[in-house]
C-alpha positions, 0 to 999 in steps of 0.5 A, a space after each residue: 332745668 336741671 343742672 348737668 353735675 359731678 357734685 362738686 360746689 362752684 358746677 354750677 358757676 361759670 368757667 368766668 367766675 369759676 376764675 376770678 374767684 381765685 383771686 381773693 386765695 392768692 390776694 391772702 397770700 399778697 397780704 401775708 407776704 406783706 406784712 413779712 416785706 414790712 417787717 424786714 424794714 421793721 427788722 432789718 432795719 434799711 440795709 442791706 448786711 454783707 453776706 446777702 448773695 445778691 447774684 443768685 437773688 439777681 438770677 432768679 430773678 431773671 428766671 422768674 420775669 424769663 418766666 413770663 413768656 413760657 406763661 403767657 404762651 400758657 395762657 393762650 394756648 388754653 385760651 385758644 382750646 390747645 390744651 396738649 400745648 400748653 402741657 409743654 409751658 406747664 413742664 417748663 415752668 415747672 422746672 422752673 419751680 423746682 429751680 425757685 425752692 433749689 435757689 431760696 433753700 441755696 440762700 439761706 443761711 448767708 446772713 446769720 438768723 439772729 440778725 433781725 435780717 437775716 431771720 425775716 430773709 428767711 422766713 419770708 423766702 421760707 413763705 414764697 419758697 412755701 408758695 413755690 413747693 405749692 405751683 410746681 405741685 398744681 402745675 405736676 397735678 395739671 400736667 397729669 389730668 391734661 396727659 390722664 384724662 384729657 378730657 376732663 382737663 378740657 372740660 375744666 379748663 379753668 382749673 389750669 388759669 388758675 394756675 397759671 395766674 398763680 403763676 403770675 402770682 408768684 412772679 410778681 411776689 419774687 421780684 418784689 421780694 428782692 426789690 425788698 430784701 436785695 435792692 433796698 
């Protein structure tokens, strides 16, 4: 029996497998961040130096934790096949991603990079900023696909599920970042 295909490597795979395979890139991202989190204690010592803007870090963390609501809403809408409704949640999460990028950039230089803490803080937050750029662009691409070619968006709903999973992983990475760099 021939499988209908558009030429993609994963076309014959079931949707669940396509969503599950996304776990591995997220795992590798987590390993990279874990190394930086451990580096915070190796190079930055155990105290949080003066100059660290706790208010900005706490605000960004609160924003991320509040974004769990729209994220779960998008996941539920996608599961029920309400693709157009999920795009509103995607837009909100994309805006939150842009806010996170701006917030991360605003914290750079608060602690001199010459200090161990300042250097590892800037590097780690830079990696997280790069991940936020990636997830923001993924939301933008999903929104554009959902608006321009809704039939393809519905047929490839697993891509949107993966973008939402990526956001959930970013919530986890940022929350751990806040604990390690602001509270520990």
